[in-house]
C-alpha atoms as an extended CHARMM CRD file, in Angstrom:
* protein
*
       101  EXT
         1         1  MET       CA            -12.2450000000       19.8010000000      -17.3760000000  PROA      1               0.0000000000
         2         2  LEU       CA            -15.2040000000       18.3740000000      -15.4710000000  PROA      2               0.0000000000
         3         3  LEU       CA            -16.5020000000       14.9530000000      -16.3310000000  PROA      3               0.0000000000
         4         4  PRO       CA            -20.1100000000       13.9300000000      -15.7270000000  PROA      4               0.0000000000
         5         5  LEU       CA            -20.8110000000       11.3080000000      -13.0900000000  PROA      5               0.0000000000
         6         6  ARG       CA            -21.8150000000        7.9180000000      -14.3860000000  PROA      6               0.0000000000
         7         7  VAL       CA            -25.5120000000        7.3440000000      -13.9100000000  PROA      7               0.0000000000
         8         8  SER       CA            -27.0590000000        3.9050000000      -13.4710000000  PROA      8               0.0000000000
         9         9  GLU       CA            -30.4710000000        2.8440000000      -14.7730000000  PROA      9               0.0000000000
        10        10  ASN       CA            -32.2950000000        4.1090000000      -11.6750000000  PROA      10              0.0000000000
        11        11  MET       CA            -30.6980000000        7.5560000000      -12.2030000000  PROA      11              0.0000000000
        12        12  THR       CA            -28.5100000000        7.6090000000       -9.0970000000  PROA      12              0.0000000000
        13        13  ALA       CA            -24.8770000000        8.6240000000       -9.3360000000  PROA      13              0.0000000000
        14        14  VAL       CA            -22.3920000000        5.7580000000       -9.0960000000  PROA      14              0.0000000000
        15        15  LYS       CA            -19.1440000000        6.5960000000       -7.3020000000  PROA      15              0.0000000000
        16        16  LYS       CA            -15.9340000000        4.9340000000       -8.3480000000  PROA      16              0.0000000000
        17        17  VAL       CA            -14.1590000000        3.0490000000       -5.5600000000  PROA      17              0.0000000000
        18        18  PRO       CA            -10.4130000000        3.8930000000       -5.4890000000  PROA      18              0.0000000000
        19        19  GLU       CA             -8.2490000000        0.8280000000       -6.0910000000  PROA      19              0.0000000000
        20        20  ARG       CA             -4.5460000000        0.2000000000       -5.5750000000  PROA      20              0.0000000000
        21        21  MET       CA             -2.2320000000       -2.6070000000       -6.6470000000  PROA      21              0.0000000000
        22        22  CYS       CA             -0.5100000000       -4.7810000000       -4.0530000000  PROA      22              0.0000000000
        23        23  ILE       CA              3.2450000000       -4.8220000000       -4.6410000000  PROA      23              0.0000000000
        24        24  GLY       CA              3.3430000000       -8.4230000000       -3.4000000000  PROA      24              0.0000000000
        25        25  CYS       CA              0.6680000000      -10.2870000000       -5.3580000000  PROA      25              0.0000000000
        26        26  GLN       CA              0.2050000000       -7.5980000000       -8.0670000000  PROA      26              0.0000000000
        27        27  GLU       CA             -3.6080000000       -7.7240000000       -7.6850000000  PROA      27              0.0000000000
        28        28  THR       CA             -5.8190000000       -4.6590000000       -7.3610000000  PROA      28              0.0000000000
        29        29  HSD       CA             -8.0260000000       -4.2470000000       -4.3070000000  PROA      29              0.0000000000
        30        30  PRO       CA            -10.0740000000       -1.3790000000       -2.8570000000  PROA      30              0.0000000000
        31        31  LYS       CA             -7.7510000000        1.1820000000       -1.2890000000  PROA      31              0.0000000000
        32        32  LYS       CA             -9.3940000000        0.9040000000        2.1490000000  PROA      32              0.0000000000
        33        33  GLU       CA             -8.5340000000       -2.8180000000        2.3250000000  PROA      33              0.0000000000
        34        34  MET       CA             -4.8300000000       -2.1880000000        1.6810000000  PROA      34              0.0000000000
        35        35  ILE       CA             -1.9690000000       -1.2360000000        3.9870000000  PROA      35              0.0000000000
        36        36  ARG       CA              0.2110000000        1.6970000000        2.9520000000  PROA      36              0.0000000000
        37        37  ILE       CA              3.9560000000        1.7040000000        3.5880000000  PROA      37              0.0000000000
        38        38  VAL       CA              5.4950000000        5.1880000000        3.4000000000  PROA      38              0.0000000000
        39        39  ARG       CA              8.9680000000        6.6010000000        2.9280000000  PROA      39              0.0000000000
        40        40  SER       CA              8.8810000000       10.0720000000        4.4220000000  PROA      40              0.0000000000
        41        41  PRO       CA             10.7620000000       12.9880000000        2.8490000000  PROA      41              0.0000000000
        42        42  GLU       CA             13.3800000000       12.4540000000        5.6010000000  PROA      42              0.0000000000
        43        43  GLY       CA             13.9140000000        8.8620000000        4.4020000000  PROA      43              0.0000000000
        44        44  GLU       CA             12.1690000000        7.0630000000        7.2760000000  PROA      44              0.0000000000
        45        45  PHE       CA              9.9280000000        4.0730000000        6.5320000000  PROA      45              0.0000000000
        46        46  SER       CA              6.6930000000        3.4150000000        8.4170000000  PROA      46              0.0000000000
        47        47  VAL       CA              3.2560000000        1.8540000000        8.2030000000  PROA      47              0.0000000000
        48        48  ASP       CA              0.5560000000        4.4220000000        7.4040000000  PROA      48              0.0000000000
        49        49  PRO       CA             -2.8220000000        3.1960000000        8.6950000000  PROA      49              0.0000000000
        50        50  THR       CA             -4.6360000000        6.4100000000        7.6950000000  PROA      50              0.0000000000
        51        51  GLY       CA             -3.1670000000        6.6920000000        4.2010000000  PROA      51              0.0000000000
        52        52  LYS       CA             -2.4980000000       10.3950000000        4.7110000000  PROA      52              0.0000000000
        53        53  LYS       CA              1.1710000000       10.6570000000        5.6910000000  PROA      53              0.0000000000
        54        54  SER       CA              3.3020000000       12.6230000000        3.2950000000  PROA      54              0.0000000000
        55        55  GLY       CA              5.8770000000       10.7860000000        1.2410000000  PROA      55              0.0000000000
        56        56  ARG       CA              6.1330000000        8.0650000000       -1.3640000000  PROA      56              0.0000000000
        57        57  GLY       CA              3.8000000000        5.1650000000       -0.6520000000  PROA      57              0.0000000000
        58        58  ALA       CA              3.4070000000        1.5170000000       -1.6440000000  PROA      58              0.0000000000
        59        59  TYR       CA              0.3900000000       -0.6800000000       -0.9450000000  PROA      59              0.0000000000
        60        60  LEU       CA              0.2150000000       -4.2500000000        0.3730000000  PROA      60              0.0000000000
        61        61  CYS       CA             -2.5260000000       -6.7610000000        1.0790000000  PROA      61              0.0000000000
        62        62  HSD       CA             -2.8040000000       -7.5510000000        4.7540000000  PROA      62              0.0000000000
        63        63  ASN       CA             -1.0930000000      -10.9520000000        4.6270000000  PROA      63              0.0000000000
        64        64  ARG       CA              2.4120000000      -12.0980000000        5.3550000000  PROA      64              0.0000000000
        65        65  GLU       CA              2.8650000000      -13.9080000000        2.0220000000  PROA      65              0.0000000000
        66        66  CYS       CA              2.4800000000      -10.6810000000        0.0390000000  PROA      66              0.0000000000
        67        67  PHE       CA              4.9670000000       -8.9030000000        2.3150000000  PROA      67              0.0000000000
        68        68  GLN       CA              7.5210000000      -11.7090000000        1.9720000000  PROA      68              0.0000000000
        69        69  LYS       CA              7.1160000000      -11.8680000000       -1.8030000000  PROA      69              0.0000000000
        70        70  ALA       CA              7.5850000000       -8.0990000000       -2.0780000000  PROA      70              0.0000000000
        71        71  VAL       CA             10.7920000000       -8.3340000000       -0.0140000000  PROA      71              0.0000000000
        72        72  ARG       CA             12.1050000000      -11.3850000000       -1.8980000000  PROA      72              0.0000000000
        73        73  GLU       CA             11.5260000000       -9.7970000000       -5.3140000000  PROA      73              0.0000000000
        74        74  HSD       CA             12.8690000000       -6.3410000000       -4.2710000000  PROA      74              0.0000000000
        75        75  ARG       CA              9.5430000000       -4.6480000000       -5.0240000000  PROA      75              0.0000000000
        76        76  PHE       CA              9.8440000000       -2.2240000000       -2.1040000000  PROA      76              0.0000000000
        77        77  GLU       CA             13.1660000000       -1.0210000000       -3.5100000000  PROA      77              0.0000000000
        78        78  LYS       CA             11.6180000000       -0.5720000000       -6.9560000000  PROA      78              0.0000000000
        79        79  SER       CA              8.5880000000        1.2830000000       -5.5670000000  PROA      79              0.0000000000
        80        80  PHE       CA             10.6180000000        3.5860000000       -3.3390000000  PROA      80              0.0000000000
        81        81  LYS       CA             13.4660000000        3.9530000000       -5.8490000000  PROA      81              0.0000000000
        82        82  SER       CA             16.0800000000        3.4000000000       -3.1530000000  PROA      82              0.0000000000
        83        83  ALA       CA             17.9720000000        0.6130000000       -1.3880000000  PROA      83              0.0000000000
        84        84  ILE       CA             16.3590000000       -0.6860000000        1.8050000000  PROA      84              0.0000000000
        85        85  ASP       CA             18.2800000000       -2.2780000000        4.6710000000  PROA      85              0.0000000000
        86        86  ASP       CA             17.2120000000       -5.6670000000        6.0930000000  PROA      86              0.0000000000
        87        87  SER       CA             16.6580000000       -4.0730000000        9.5070000000  PROA      87              0.0000000000
        88        88  ILE       CA             13.9540000000       -1.8500000000        7.9710000000  PROA      88              0.0000000000
        89        89  TYR       CA             12.2060000000       -4.9070000000        6.5440000000  PROA      89              0.0000000000
        90        90  ALA       CA             12.3060000000       -6.5590000000        9.9770000000  PROA      90              0.0000000000
        91        91  GLU       CA             10.8800000000       -3.4400000000       11.6290000000  PROA      91              0.0000000000
        92        92  LEU       CA              8.0840000000       -3.1370000000        9.0470000000  PROA      92              0.0000000000
        93        93  GLU       CA              7.2130000000       -6.8190000000        9.4330000000  PROA      93              0.0000000000
        94        94  GLN       CA              7.0380000000       -6.3560000000       13.2190000000  PROA      94              0.0000000000
        95        95  GLN       CA              4.6760000000       -3.3860000000       12.7930000000  PROA      95              0.0000000000
        96        96  LEU       CA              2.4790000000       -5.1950000000       10.2610000000  PROA      96              0.0000000000
        97        97  PHE       CA              2.3560000000       -8.6230000000       11.9110000000  PROA      97              0.0000000000
        98        98  PRO       CA              3.0450000000       -8.3160000000       15.6510000000  PROA      98              0.0000000000
        99        99  VAL       CA              3.9350000000      -11.5610000000       17.3940000000  PROA      99              0.0000000000
       100       100  LYS       CA              1.2010000000      -12.5470000000       19.8180000000  PROA      100             0.0000000000
       101       101  ASP       CA              2.2990000000      -14.4040000000       22.9330000000  PROA      101             0.0000000000
C-alpha cells in the first residue's frame, strides 16, 4: 500500500528524517548522528560507521557517558539478546573513543 507524501503549505514534499533511540540515554536522535554497533551473523561485534553491515544493530550517541550507561545497565546484552564478555566492551570502547596521546 502506497502512502501519499506529506505536503507543507508551500506544496513541497516533506521527507521524514529517520530516527533511532540511543540504548544509553534512551533519547531519539537522527540516525545519521548515531553510532551503530553490530553483531554479525558470525557473532562478532564491531562499530559500523556506514550503518550498512549485516547483522543485529544497536545505536548509541557519540559520548562516553551513554556507552558506559549502556554497559552498566546491560542494555547491549538486551539489544543483542546474548551475553557479552567484558573484553568485547573494552574493544568497542577503544574503537569508539580512541585514546589520544
